[in-house]
PQR file with spaces between the fields and no chain letter, atoms N, CA, C, O and H, PARSE charges and radii, in Angstrom:
ATOM       1  N    MET     1      49.804   83.648   30.220 -0.4000 1.5000
ATOM       2  CA   MET     1      50.188   82.675   31.278 -0.0000 2.0000
ATOM       3  C    MET     1      49.999   81.362   31.009  0.5500 1.7000
ATOM       4  O    MET     1      48.957   81.028   30.445 -0.5500 1.4000
ATOM       5  N    LYS     2      50.915   80.451   31.343 -0.4000 1.5000
ATOM       6  CA   LYS     2      50.754   79.129   31.113 -0.0000 2.0000
ATOM       7  C    LYS     2      49.868   78.441   32.087  0.5500 1.7000
ATOM       8  O    LYS     2      50.009   78.691   33.284 -0.5500 1.4000
ATOM       9  H    LYS     2      51.761   80.722   31.802  0.4000 1.0000
ATOM      10  N    TYR     3      48.970   77.599   31.683 -0.4000 1.5000
ATOM      11  CA   TYR     3      48.035   76.731   32.361 -0.0000 2.0000
ATOM      12  C    TYR     3      48.895   75.660   33.147  0.5500 1.7000
ATOM      13  O    TYR     3      49.712   74.955   32.555 -0.5500 1.4000
ATOM      14  H    TYR     3      48.855   77.396   30.711  0.4000 1.0000
ATOM      15  N    MET     4      48.660   75.566   34.598 -0.4000 1.5000
ATOM      16  CA   MET     4      49.397   74.618   35.236 -0.0000 2.0000
ATOM      17  C    MET     4      48.352   73.730   35.917  0.5500 1.7000
ATOM      18  O    MET     4      47.307   74.235   36.325 -0.5500 1.4000
ATOM      19  H    MET     4      47.996   76.139   35.079  0.4000 1.0000
ATOM      20  N    GLY     5      48.563   72.612   36.031 -0.4000 1.5000
ATOM      21  CA   GLY     5      47.605   71.654   36.902 -0.0000 2.0000
ATOM      22  C    GLY     5      48.031   71.753   38.402  0.5500 1.7000
ATOM      23  O    GLY     5      49.080   72.285   38.764 -0.5500 1.4000
ATOM      24  H    GLY     5      49.413   72.201   35.699  0.4000 1.0000
ATOM      25  N    LEU     6      47.122   71.192   39.227 -0.4000 1.5000
ATOM      26  CA   LEU     6      47.378   71.283   40.609 -0.0000 2.0000
ATOM      27  C    LEU     6      48.699   70.632   41.092  0.5500 1.7000
ATOM      28  O    LEU     6      49.411   71.166   41.942 -0.5500 1.4000
ATOM      29  H    LEU     6      46.270   70.760   38.932  0.4000 1.0000
ATOM      30  N    ASN     7      48.971   69.502   40.528 -0.4000 1.5000
ATOM      31  CA   ASN     7      50.226   68.815   41.062 -0.0000 2.0000
ATOM      32  C    ASN     7      51.552   69.676   40.488  0.5500 1.7000
ATOM      33  O    ASN     7      52.575   69.590   41.166 -0.5500 1.4000
ATOM      34  H    ASN     7      48.393   69.068   39.838  0.4000 1.0000
ATOM      35  N    GLU     8      51.584   70.446   39.354 -0.4000 1.5000
ATOM      36  CA   GLU     8      52.655   71.236   38.929 -0.0000 2.0000
ATOM      37  C    GLU     8      52.691   72.457   39.882  0.5500 1.7000
ATOM      38  O    GLU     8      53.792   72.796   40.316 -0.5500 1.4000
ATOM      39  H    GLU     8      50.753   70.516   38.803  0.4000 1.0000
ATOM      40  N    VAL     9      51.611   73.129   40.237 -0.4000 1.5000
ATOM      41  CA   VAL     9      51.509   74.136   41.132 -0.0000 2.0000
ATOM      42  C    VAL     9      52.070   73.909   42.556  0.5500 1.7000
ATOM      43  O    VAL     9      52.787   74.712   43.154 -0.5500 1.4000
ATOM      44  H    VAL     9      50.717   72.854   39.885  0.4000 1.0000
ATOM      45  N    ARG    10      51.655   72.723   43.018 -0.4000 1.5000
ATOM      46  CA   ARG    10      52.231   72.220   44.281 -0.0000 2.0000
ATOM      47  C    ARG    10      53.845   72.046   44.157  0.5500 1.7000
ATOM      48  O    ARG    10      54.590   72.580   44.979 -0.5500 1.4000
ATOM      49  H    ARG    10      51.072   72.071   42.533  0.4000 1.0000
ATOM      50  N    ALA    11      54.255   71.389   43.247 -0.4000 1.5000
ATOM      51  CA   ALA    11      55.659   71.164   42.978 -0.0000 2.0000
ATOM      52  C    ALA    11      56.443   72.377   42.857  0.5500 1.7000
ATOM      53  O    ALA    11      57.526   72.450   43.438 -0.5500 1.4000
ATOM      54  H    ALA    11      53.650   70.956   42.580  0.4000 1.0000
ATOM      55  N    LYS    12      55.964   73.410   42.104 -0.4000 1.5000
ATOM      56  CA   LYS    12      56.543   74.725   41.929 -0.0000 2.0000
ATOM      57  C    LYS    12      56.630   75.495   43.303  0.5500 1.7000
ATOM      58  O    LYS    12      57.646   76.107   43.631 -0.5500 1.4000
ATOM      59  H    LYS    12      55.084   73.350   41.632  0.4000 1.0000
ATOM      60  N    PHE    13      55.420   75.418   44.139 -0.4000 1.5000
ATOM      61  CA   PHE    13      55.433   76.007   45.424 -0.0000 2.0000
ATOM      62  C    PHE    13      56.490   75.423   46.319  0.5500 1.7000
ATOM      63  O    PHE    13      57.263   76.154   46.938 -0.5500 1.4000
ATOM      64  H    PHE    13      54.594   74.921   43.874  0.4000 1.0000
ATOM      65  N    LEU    14      56.530   74.099   46.395 -0.4000 1.5000
ATOM      66  CA   LEU    14      57.464   73.399   47.357 -0.0000 2.0000
ATOM      67  C    LEU    14      59.061   73.737   46.789  0.5500 1.7000
ATOM      68  O    LEU    14      59.960   74.033   47.576 -0.5500 1.4000
ATOM      69  H    LEU    14      55.902   73.505   45.892  0.4000 1.0000
ATOM      70  N    SER    15      59.244   73.657   45.488 -0.4000 1.5000
ATOM      71  CA   SER    15      60.582   73.809   44.846 -0.0000 2.0000
ATOM      72  C    SER    15      60.972   75.244   45.233  0.5500 1.7000
ATOM      73  O    SER    15      62.119   75.444   45.632 -0.5500 1.4000
ATOM      74  H    SER    15      58.514   73.417   44.848  0.4000 1.0000
ATOM      75  N    PHE    16      60.116   76.230   45.143 -0.4000 1.5000
ATOM      76  CA   PHE    16      60.652   77.704   45.481 -0.0000 2.0000
ATOM      77  C    PHE    16      61.119   77.680   46.862  0.5500 1.7000
ATOM      78  O    PHE    16      62.214   78.217   47.031 -0.5500 1.4000
ATOM      79  H    PHE    16      59.184   76.067   44.819  0.4000 1.0000
ATOM      80  N    PHE    17      60.517   77.155   47.951 -0.4000 1.5000
ATOM      81  CA   PHE    17      60.927   77.165   49.290 -0.0000 2.0000
ATOM      82  C    PHE    17      62.230   76.306   49.546  0.5500 1.7000
ATOM      83  O    PHE    17      63.138   76.613   50.319 -0.5500 1.4000
ATOM      84  H    PHE    17      59.628   76.718   47.813  0.4000 1.0000
ATOM      85  N    GLU    18      62.160   75.239   48.802 -0.4000 1.5000
ATOM      86  CA   GLU    18      63.567   74.464   48.811 -0.0000 2.0000
ATOM      87  C    GLU    18      64.719   75.255   48.272  0.5500 1.7000
ATOM      88  O    GLU    18      65.884   75.053   48.614 -0.5500 1.4000
ATOM      89  H    GLU    18      61.423   74.990   48.174  0.4000 1.0000
ATOM      90  N    SER    19      64.329   76.192   47.387 -0.4000 1.5000
ATOM      91  CA   SER    19      65.591   76.910   46.780 -0.0000 2.0000
ATOM      92  C    SER    19      65.988   78.019   47.725  0.5500 1.7000
ATOM      93  O    SER    19      67.041   78.639   47.582 -0.5500 1.4000
ATOM      94  H    SER    19      63.382   76.357   47.109  0.4000 1.0000
ATOM      95  N    LYS    20      65.105   78.260   48.713 -0.4000 1.5000
ATOM      96  CA   LYS    20      65.428   79.214   49.811 -0.0000 2.0000
ATOM      97  C    LYS    20      65.900   78.530   51.144  0.5500 1.7000
ATOM      98  O    LYS    20      65.751   79.059   52.245 -0.5500 1.4000
ATOM      99  H    LYS    20      64.249   77.756   48.829  0.4000 1.0000
ATOM     100  N    GLU    21      66.456   77.362   50.953 -0.4000 1.5000
ATOM     101  CA   GLU    21      66.967   76.641   52.100 -0.0000 2.0000
ATOM     102  C    GLU    21      66.006   76.056   53.061  0.5500 1.7000
ATOM     103  O    GLU    21      66.352   75.829   54.220 -0.5500 1.4000
ATOM     104  H    GLU    21      66.577   76.932   50.059  0.4000 1.0000
ATOM     105  N    HIS    22      64.679   75.774   52.578 -0.4000 1.5000
ATOM     106  CA   HIS    22      63.733   75.164   53.496 -0.0000 2.0000
ATOM     107  C    HIS    22      63.845   73.589   53.284  0.5500 1.7000
ATOM     108  O    HIS    22      64.065   73.073   52.189 -0.5500 1.4000
ATOM     109  H    HIS    22      64.398   75.959   51.636  0.4000 1.0000
ATOM     110  N    LEU    23      63.666   72.903   54.460 -0.4000 1.5000
ATOM     111  CA   LEU    23      63.644   71.387   54.287 -0.0000 2.0000
ATOM     112  C    LEU    23      62.150   70.987   53.833  0.5500 1.7000
ATOM     113  O    LEU    23      61.151   71.329   54.465 -0.5500 1.4000
ATOM     114  H    LEU    23      63.487   73.322   55.350  0.4000 1.0000
ATOM     115  N    ARG    24      62.133   70.267   52.728 -0.4000 1.5000
ATOM     116  CA   ARG    24      60.776   69.846   52.296 -0.0000 2.0000
ATOM     117  C    ARG    24      60.408   68.618   53.134  0.5500 1.7000
ATOM     118  O    ARG    24      61.174   67.655   53.159 -0.5500 1.4000
ATOM     119  H    ARG    24      62.945   69.989   52.215  0.4000 1.0000
ATOM     120  N    MET    25      59.204   68.623   53.856 -0.4000 1.5000
ATOM     121  CA   MET    25      58.843   67.563   54.630 -0.0000 2.0000
ATOM     122  C    MET    25      57.637   66.991   53.851  0.5500 1.7000
ATOM     123  O    MET    25      57.009   67.692   53.057 -0.5500 1.4000
ATOM     124  H    MET    25      58.582   69.405   53.836  0.4000 1.0000
ATOM     125  N    HIS    26      57.308   65.612   54.116 -0.4000 1.5000
ATOM     126  CA   HIS    26      56.024   64.964   53.515 -0.0000 2.0000
ATOM     127  C    HIS    26      54.924   65.446   54.260  0.5500 1.7000
ATOM     128  O    HIS    26      55.032   65.937   55.384 -0.5500 1.4000
ATOM     129  H    HIS    26      57.818   65.042   54.761  0.4000 1.0000
ATOM     130  N    SER    27      53.825   65.302   53.617 -0.4000 1.5000
ATOM     131  CA   SER    27      52.534   65.515   54.234 -0.0000 2.0000
ATOM     132  C    SER    27      52.204   64.392   55.583  0.5500 1.7000
ATOM     133  O    SER    27      52.304   63.166   55.543 -0.5500 1.4000
ATOM     134  H    SER    27      53.737   64.903   52.704  0.4000 1.0000
ATOM     135  N    PHE    28      51.843   65.136   56.600 -0.4000 1.5000
ATOM     136  CA   PHE    28      51.537   64.263   57.570 -0.0000 2.0000
ATOM     137  C    PHE    28      50.330   63.400   57.488  0.5500 1.7000
ATOM     138  O    PHE    28      49.609   63.701   56.537 -0.5500 1.4000
ATOM     139  H    PHE    28      51.762   66.133   56.633  0.4000 1.0000
ATOM     140  N    PRO    29      49.910   62.418   58.212 -0.5600 1.5000
ATOM     141  CA   PRO    29      48.677   61.649   58.222  0.2800 2.0000
ATOM     142  C    PRO    29      47.457   62.571   58.336  0.5500 1.7000
ATOM     143  O    PRO    29      47.606   63.688   58.831 -0.5500 1.4000
ATOM     144  N    LEU    30      46.302   62.175   57.917 -0.4000 1.5000
ATOM     145  CA   LEU    30      45.043   63.043   58.094 -0.0000 2.0000
ATOM     146  C    LEU    30      44.591   62.768   59.590  0.5500 1.7000
ATOM     147  O    LEU    30      44.064   63.658   60.256 -0.5500 1.4000
ATOM     148  H    LEU    30      46.181   61.267   57.514  0.4000 1.0000
ATOM     149  N    VAL    31      44.803   61.597   60.046 -0.4000 1.5000
ATOM     150  CA   VAL    31      44.485   61.272   61.445 -0.0000 2.0000
ATOM     151  C    VAL    31      45.738   61.563   62.342  0.5500 1.7000
ATOM     152  O    VAL    31      46.755   60.910   62.109 -0.5500 1.4000
ATOM     153  H    VAL    31      45.232   60.874   59.505  0.4000 1.0000
ATOM     154  N    PRO    32      45.742   62.332   63.175 -0.5600 1.5000
ATOM     155  CA   PRO    32      46.835   62.697   64.096  0.2800 2.0000
ATOM     156  C    PRO    32      47.489   61.475   64.838  0.5500 1.7000
ATOM     157  O    PRO    32      46.761   60.785   65.551 -0.5500 1.4000
ATOM     158  N    GLN    33      48.779   61.179   64.714 -0.4000 1.5000
ATOM     159  CA   GLN    33      49.252   60.106   65.399 -0.0000 2.0000
ATOM     160  C    GLN    33      49.706   60.324   66.881  0.5500 1.7000
ATOM     161  O    GLN    33      49.719   59.420   67.717 -0.5500 1.4000
ATOM     162  H    GLN    33      49.370   61.740   64.134  0.4000 1.0000
ATOM     163  N    ILE    34      50.089   61.662   67.125 -0.4000 1.5000
ATOM     164  CA   ILE    34      50.626   62.003   68.400 -0.0000 2.0000
ATOM     165  C    ILE    34      49.592   62.828   69.185  0.5500 1.7000
ATOM     166  O    ILE    34      49.274   62.517   70.333 -0.5500 1.4000
ATOM     167  H    ILE    34      50.079   62.396   66.446  0.4000 1.0000
ATOM     168  N    ASP    35      49.087   63.864   68.553 -0.4000 1.5000
ATOM     169  CA   ASP    35      48.139   64.863   69.102 -0.0000 2.0000
ATOM     170  C    ASP    35      46.764   64.370   69.287  0.5500 1.7000
ATOM     171  O    ASP    35      45.977   64.336   68.341 -0.5500 1.4000
ATOM     172  H    ASP    35      49.345   64.116   67.620  0.4000 1.0000
ATOM     173  N    LYS    36      46.425   63.957   70.566 -0.4000 1.5000
ATOM     174  CA   LYS    36      45.021   63.351   70.736 -0.0000 2.0000
ATOM     175  C    LYS    36      43.966   64.515   71.003  0.5500 1.7000
ATOM     176  O    LYS    36      42.805   64.248   71.317 -0.5500 1.4000
ATOM     177  H    LYS    36      47.065   63.984   71.334  0.4000 1.0000
ATOM     178  N    SER    37      44.354   65.605   70.885 -0.4000 1.5000
ATOM     179  CA   SER    37      43.439   66.758   70.959 -0.0000 2.0000
ATOM     180  C    SER    37      42.659   66.995   69.689  0.5500 1.7000
ATOM     181  O    SER    37      41.720   67.790   69.653 -0.5500 1.4000
ATOM     182  H    SER    37      45.297   65.822   70.631  0.4000 1.0000
ATOM     183  N    LEU    38      43.048   66.319   68.684 -0.4000 1.5000
ATOM     184  CA   LEU    38      42.387   66.457   67.304 -0.0000 2.0000
ATOM     185  C    LEU    38      41.861   65.217   66.748  0.5500 1.7000
ATOM     186  O    LEU    38      42.479   64.158   66.853 -0.5500 1.4000
ATOM     187  H    LEU    38      43.811   65.673   68.713  0.4000 1.0000
ATOM     188  N    LEU    39      40.742   65.319   66.162 -0.4000 1.5000
ATOM     189  CA   LEU    39      40.135   64.058   65.581 -0.0000 2.0000
ATOM     190  C    LEU    39      40.747   63.898   64.233  0.5500 1.7000
ATOM     191  O    LEU    39      41.178   62.794   63.900 -0.5500 1.4000
ATOM     192  H    LEU    39      40.239   66.179   66.076  0.4000 1.0000
ATOM     193  N    LEU    40      40.822   65.049   63.337 -0.4000 1.5000
ATOM     194  CA   LEU    40      41.349   65.031   62.050 -0.0000 2.0000
ATOM     195  C    LEU    40      42.217   66.232   61.958  0.5500 1.7000
ATOM     196  O    LEU    40      42.141   67.157   62.766 -0.5500 1.4000
ATOM     197  H    LEU    40      40.471   65.946   63.608  0.4000 1.0000
ATOM     198  N    ILE    41      43.119   66.197   60.864 -0.4000 1.5000
ATOM     199  CA   ILE    41      43.943   67.220   60.688 -0.0000 2.0000
ATOM     200  C    ILE    41      42.928   68.307   59.796  0.5500 1.7000
ATOM     201  O    ILE    41      42.539   67.964   58.680 -0.5500 1.4000
ATOM     202  H    ILE    41      43.180   65.445   60.208  0.4000 1.0000
ATOM     203  N    ASN    42      42.615   69.372   60.262 -0.4000 1.5000
ATOM     204  CA   ASN    42      41.785   70.292   59.683 -0.0000 2.0000
ATOM     205  C    ASN    42      42.457   71.551   59.199  0.5500 1.7000
ATOM     206  O    ASN    42      41.849   72.438   58.600 -0.5500 1.4000
ATOM     207  H    ASN    42      42.932   69.651   61.169  0.4000 1.0000
ATOM     208  N    SER    43      43.856   71.588   59.513 -0.4000 1.5000
ATOM     209  CA   SER    43      44.535   72.794   59.255 -0.0000 2.0000
ATOM     210  C    SER    43      45.976   72.286   58.970  0.5500 1.7000
ATOM     211  O    SER    43      46.532   71.413   59.636 -0.5500 1.4000
ATOM     212  H    SER    43      44.350   70.867   59.999  0.4000 1.0000
ATOM     213  N    GLY    44      46.501   72.912   57.936 -0.4000 1.5000
ATOM     214  CA   GLY    44      47.847   72.548   57.489 -0.0000 2.0000
ATOM     215  C    GLY    44      48.999   72.899   58.522  0.5500 1.7000
ATOM     216  O    GLY    44      50.126   72.430   58.367 -0.5500 1.4000
ATOM     217  H    GLY    44      46.050   73.621   57.394  0.4000 1.0000
ATOM     218  N    MET    45      48.682   73.745   59.589 -0.4000 1.5000
ATOM     219  CA   MET    45      49.611   74.007   60.599 -0.0000 2.0000
ATOM     220  C    MET    45      49.534   73.053   61.815  0.5500 1.7000
ATOM     221  O    MET    45      50.468   72.981   62.614 -0.5500 1.4000
ATOM     222  H    MET    45      47.766   74.126   59.715  0.4000 1.0000
ATOM     223  N    ALA    46      48.435   72.342   61.937 -0.4000 1.5000
ATOM     224  CA   ALA    46      48.200   71.395   62.996 -0.0000 2.0000
ATOM     225  C    ALA    46      49.313   70.379   63.352  0.5500 1.7000
ATOM     226  O    ALA    46      49.691   70.178   64.506 -0.5500 1.4000
ATOM     227  H    ALA    46      47.676   72.401   61.288  0.4000 1.0000
ATOM     228  N    PRO    47      49.840   69.711   62.170 -0.5600 1.5000
ATOM     229  CA   PRO    47      50.940   68.719   62.514  0.2800 2.0000
ATOM     230  C    PRO    47      52.263   69.356   62.939  0.5500 1.7000
ATOM     231  O    PRO    47      53.140   68.598   63.353 -0.5500 1.4000
ATOM     232  N    LEU    48      52.495   70.656   62.880 -0.4000 1.5000
ATOM     233  CA   LEU    48      53.563   71.367   63.320 -0.0000 2.0000
ATOM     234  C    LEU    48      53.508   71.833   64.623  0.5500 1.7000
ATOM     235  O    LEU    48      54.457   72.455   65.100 -0.5500 1.4000
ATOM     236  H    LEU    48      51.782   71.272   62.543  0.4000 1.0000
ATOM     237  N    LYS    49      52.358   71.568   65.336 -0.4000 1.5000
ATOM     238  CA   LYS    49      52.135   72.131   66.703 -0.0000 2.0000
ATOM     239  C    LYS    49      53.198   71.653   67.741  0.5500 1.7000
ATOM     240  O    LYS    49      53.556   72.498   68.562 -0.5500 1.4000
ATOM     241  H    LYS    49      51.587   71.063   64.948  0.4000 1.0000
ATOM     242  N    PRO    50      53.695   70.527   67.806 -0.5600 1.5000
ATOM     243  CA   PRO    50      54.796   70.120   68.661  0.2800 2.0000
ATOM     244  C    PRO    50      55.987   71.068   68.587  0.5500 1.7000
ATOM     245  O    PRO    50      56.597   71.397   69.604 -0.5500 1.4000
ATOM     246  N    TYR    51      56.317   71.511   67.349 -0.4000 1.5000
ATOM     247  CA   TYR    51      57.426   72.551   67.244 -0.0000 2.0000
ATOM     248  C    TYR    51      57.114   73.813   67.793  0.5500 1.7000
ATOM     249  O    TYR    51      57.937   74.429   68.471 -0.5500 1.4000
ATOM     250  H    TYR    51      55.822   71.244   66.522  0.4000 1.0000
ATOM     251  N    PHE    52      55.902   74.271   67.529 -0.4000 1.5000
ATOM     252  CA   PHE    52      55.517   75.667   67.986 -0.0000 2.0000
ATOM     253  C    PHE    52      55.450   75.735   69.466  0.5500 1.7000
ATOM     254  O    PHE    52      55.763   76.765   70.061 -0.5500 1.4000
ATOM     255  H    PHE    52      55.234   73.770   66.979  0.4000 1.0000
ATOM     256  N    THR    53      54.970   74.451   70.194 -0.4000 1.5000
ATOM     257  CA   THR    53      54.871   74.529   71.565 -0.0000 2.0000
ATOM     258  C    THR    53      56.155   74.259   72.306  0.5500 1.7000
ATOM     259  O    THR    53      56.205   74.417   73.525 -0.5500 1.4000
ATOM     260  H    THR    53      54.715   73.614   69.711  0.4000 1.0000
ATOM     261  N    GLY    54      57.229   73.842   71.584 -0.4000 1.5000
ATOM     262  CA   GLY    54      58.456   73.501   72.235 -0.0000 2.0000
ATOM     263  C    GLY    54      58.572   72.110   72.609  0.5500 1.7000
ATOM     264  O    GLY    54      59.629   71.696   73.084 -0.5500 1.4000
ATOM     265  H    GLY    54      57.189   73.713   70.593  0.4000 1.0000
ATOM     266  N    GLN    55      57.466   71.272   72.417 -0.4000 1.5000
ATOM     267  CA   GLN    55      57.617   69.860   72.759 -0.0000 2.0000
ATOM     268  C    GLN    55      58.758   69.064   72.051  0.5500 1.7000
ATOM     269  O    GLN    55      59.424   68.184   72.596 -0.5500 1.4000
ATOM     270  H    GLN    55      56.607   71.608   72.031  0.4000 1.0000
ATOM     271  N    GLU    56      58.902   69.513   70.695 -0.4000 1.5000
ATOM     272  CA   GLU    56      59.803   68.854   69.848 -0.0000 2.0000
ATOM     273  C    GLU    56      60.747   69.877   69.197  0.5500 1.7000
ATOM     274  O    GLU    56      60.362   71.039   69.065 -0.5500 1.4000
ATOM     275  H    GLU    56      58.361   70.228   70.252  0.4000 1.0000
ATOM     276  N    THR    57      61.938   69.505   68.795 -0.4000 1.5000
ATOM     277  CA   THR    57      62.866   70.391   67.934 -0.0000 2.0000
ATOM     278  C    THR    57      62.637   70.109   66.462  0.5500 1.7000
ATOM     279  O    THR    57      62.791   69.000   65.950 -0.5500 1.4000
ATOM     280  H    THR    57      62.251   68.561   68.902  0.4000 1.0000
ATOM     281  N    PRO    58      62.269   71.172   65.847 -0.5600 1.5000
ATOM     282  CA   PRO    58      62.037   70.908   64.283  0.2800 2.0000
ATOM     283  C    PRO    58      63.302   70.347   63.760  0.5500 1.7000
ATOM     284  O    PRO    58      64.381   70.549   64.316 -0.5500 1.4000
ATOM     285  N    PRO    59      63.148   69.586   62.601 -0.5600 1.5000
ATOM     286  CA   PRO    59      64.409   68.989   61.873  0.2800 2.0000
ATOM     287  C    PRO    59      65.232   70.069   61.309  0.5500 1.7000
ATOM     288  O    PRO    59      66.427   69.848   61.109 -0.5500 1.4000
ATOM     289  N    SER    60      64.673   71.319   61.007 -0.4000 1.5000
ATOM     290  CA   SER    60      65.515   72.521   60.338 -0.0000 2.0000
ATOM     291  C    SER    60      64.804   73.818   60.801  0.5500 1.7000
ATOM     292  O    SER    60      63.624   73.788   61.149 -0.5500 1.4000
ATOM     293  H    SER    60      63.703   71.498   61.170  0.4000 1.0000
ATOM     294  N    LYS    61      65.422   74.778   60.800 -0.4000 1.5000
ATOM     295  CA   LYS    61      64.880   76.129   61.252 -0.0000 2.0000
ATOM     296  C    LYS    61      63.785   76.556   60.176  0.5500 1.7000
ATOM     297  O    LYS    61      62.856   77.295   60.503 -0.5500 1.4000
ATOM     298  H    LYS    61      66.380   74.802   60.517  0.4000 1.0000
ATOM     299  N    ARG    62      63.928   76.055   58.862 -0.4000 1.5000
ATOM     300  CA   ARG    62      62.915   76.348   57.873 -0.0000 2.0000
ATOM     301  C    ARG    62      62.467   75.104   57.255  0.5500 1.7000
ATOM     302  O    ARG    62      63.283   74.301   56.803 -0.5500 1.4000
ATOM     303  H    ARG    62      64.682   75.455   58.597  0.4000 1.0000
ATOM     304  N    VAL    63      61.153   74.900   57.213 -0.4000 1.5000
ATOM     305  CA   VAL    63      60.537   73.844   56.632 -0.0000 2.0000
ATOM     306  C    VAL    63      59.414   74.224   55.688  0.5500 1.7000
ATOM     307  O    VAL    63      58.805   75.290   55.781 -0.5500 1.4000
ATOM     308  H    VAL    63      60.490   75.553   57.580  0.4000 1.0000
ATOM     309  N    THR    64      59.177   73.319   54.796 -0.4000 1.5000
ATOM     310  CA   THR    64      57.898   73.459   53.857 -0.0000 2.0000
ATOM     311  C    THR    64      57.398   72.251   53.656  0.5500 1.7000
ATOM     312  O    THR    64      58.178   71.302   53.576 -0.5500 1.4000
ATOM     313  H    THR    64      59.671   72.453   54.720  0.4000 1.0000
ATOM     314  N    THR    65      56.060   72.064   53.542 -0.4000 1.5000
ATOM     315  CA   THR    65      55.236   71.083   53.221 -0.0000 2.0000
ATOM     316  C    THR    65      53.860   71.546   52.724  0.5500 1.7000
ATOM     317  O    THR    65      53.355   72.630   53.017 -0.5500 1.4000
ATOM     318  H    THR    65      55.427   72.835   53.608  0.4000 1.0000
ATOM     319  N    CYS    66      53.298   70.591   51.926 -0.4000 1.5000
ATOM     320  CA   CYS    66      51.937   70.711   51.397 -0.0000 2.0000
ATOM     321  C    CYS    66      51.065   69.644   52.111  0.5500 1.7000
ATOM     322  O    CYS    66      51.084   68.471   51.739 -0.5500 1.4000
ATOM     323  H    CYS    66      53.708   69.711   51.688  0.4000 1.0000
ATOM     324  N    GLN    67      50.294   70.079   53.150 -0.4000 1.5000
ATOM     325  CA   GLN    67      49.680   69.294   54.040 -0.0000 2.0000
ATOM     326  C    GLN    67      48.221   68.875   53.700  0.5500 1.7000
ATOM     327  O    GLN    67      47.346   69.730   53.561 -0.5500 1.4000
ATOM     328  H    GLN    67      50.278   71.032   53.453  0.4000 1.0000
ATOM     329  N    LYS    68      47.967   67.519   53.567 -0.4000 1.5000
ATOM     330  CA   LYS    68      46.566   67.233   53.118 -0.0000 2.0000
ATOM     331  C    LYS    68      45.769   67.545   54.559  0.5500 1.7000
ATOM     332  O    LYS    68      46.231   67.323   55.678 -0.5500 1.4000
ATOM     333  H    LYS    68      48.678   66.824   53.681  0.4000 1.0000
ATOM     334  N    CYS    69      44.611   68.047   54.288 -0.4000 1.5000
ATOM     335  CA   CYS    69      43.678   68.353   55.451 -0.0000 2.0000
ATOM     336  C    CYS    69      42.296   68.207   55.121  0.5500 1.7000
ATOM     337  O    CYS    69      41.968   68.141   53.936 -0.5500 1.4000
ATOM     338  H    CYS    69      44.236   68.227   53.379  0.4000 1.0000
ATOM     339  N    ILE    70      41.403   68.145   56.086 -0.4000 1.5000
ATOM     340  CA   ILE    70      40.038   67.798   55.871 -0.0000 2.0000
ATOM     341  C    ILE    70      39.327   69.135   55.920  0.5500 1.7000
ATOM     342  O    ILE    70      39.663   69.858   56.858 -0.5500 1.4000
ATOM     343  H    ILE    70      41.669   68.199   57.048  0.4000 1.0000
ATOM     344  N    ARG    71      38.431   69.588   55.108 -0.4000 1.5000
ATOM     345  CA   ARG    71      37.696   70.832   55.367 -0.0000 2.0000
ATOM     346  C    ARG    71      36.354   70.516   55.937  0.5500 1.7000
ATOM     347  O    ARG    71      35.439   70.159   55.195 -0.5500 1.4000
ATOM     348  H    ARG    71      38.158   69.001   54.346  0.4000 1.0000
ATOM     349  N    THR    72      36.201   70.633   57.237 -0.4000 1.5000
ATOM     350  CA   THR    72      34.977   70.170   57.981 -0.0000 2.0000
ATOM     351  C    THR    72      33.669   70.803   57.391  0.5500 1.7000
ATOM     352  O    THR    72      32.672   70.086   57.488 -0.5500 1.4000
ATOM     353  H    THR    72      36.945   70.923   57.839  0.4000 1.0000
ATOM     354  N    PRO    73      33.515   71.965   56.826 -0.5600 1.5000
ATOM     355  CA   PRO    73      32.278   72.493   56.240  0.2800 2.0000
ATOM     356  C    PRO    73      31.794   71.509   55.258  0.5500 1.7000
ATOM     357  O    PRO    73      30.586   71.378   55.058 -0.5500 1.4000
ATOM     358  N    ASP    74      32.841   70.684   54.522 -0.4000 1.5000
ATOM     359  CA   ASP    74      32.533   70.010   53.376 -0.0000 2.0000
ATOM     360  C    ASP    74      31.702   68.753   53.874  0.5500 1.7000
ATOM     361  O    ASP    74      30.840   68.281   53.133 -0.5500 1.4000
ATOM     362  H    ASP    74      33.822   70.790   54.685  0.4000 1.0000
ATOM     363  N    ILE    75      31.961   68.193   55.160 -0.4000 1.5000
ATOM     364  CA   ILE    75      31.345   67.145   55.729 -0.0000 2.0000
ATOM     365  C    ILE    75      29.861   67.385   55.873  0.5500 1.7000
ATOM     366  O    ILE    75      29.034   66.511   55.615 -0.5500 1.4000
ATOM     367  H    ILE    75      32.661   68.576   55.762  0.4000 1.0000
ATOM     368  N    ASP    76      29.524   68.696   56.326 -0.4000 1.5000
ATOM     369  CA   ASP    76      28.059   69.063   56.589 -0.0000 2.0000
ATOM     370  C    ASP    76      27.315   69.121   55.166  0.5500 1.7000
ATOM     371  O    ASP    76      26.111   68.886   55.070 -0.5500 1.4000
ATOM     372  H    ASP    76      30.196   69.406   56.536  0.4000 1.0000
ATOM     373  N    ASN    77      28.055   69.424   54.166 -0.4000 1.5000
ATOM     374  CA   ASN    77      27.396   69.702   52.957 -0.0000 2.0000
ATOM     375  C    ASN    77      27.366   68.462   52.021  0.5500 1.7000
ATOM     376  O    ASN    77      26.735   68.507   50.964 -0.5500 1.4000
ATOM     377  H    ASN    77      29.033   69.615   54.245  0.4000 1.0000
ATOM     378  N    ALA    78      28.008   67.422   52.386 -0.4000 1.5000
ATOM     379  CA   ALA    78      27.952   66.126   51.642 -0.0000 2.0000
ATOM     380  C    ALA    78      26.560   65.440   51.620  0.5500 1.7000
ATOM     381  O    ALA    78      26.409   64.368   51.033 -0.5500 1.4000
ATOM     382  H    ALA    78      28.521   67.385   53.244  0.4000 1.0000
């Protein structure tokens, strides 16, 4: 098996879903801009919450993204 770096794995992951007609979205900011119930994005799904709750209509029926997030256990271990 060929060694791949993190950026290459990420690109292949996103490209796979794009090939299946998913809209590729950019990563959302780590500090939520709209959702005041969160201090930081600690889950890759958190930025999509308005779509799940019906507050907003998603830009496509199928989307893919590679979301930056904060792992809160890492804060305690630092």
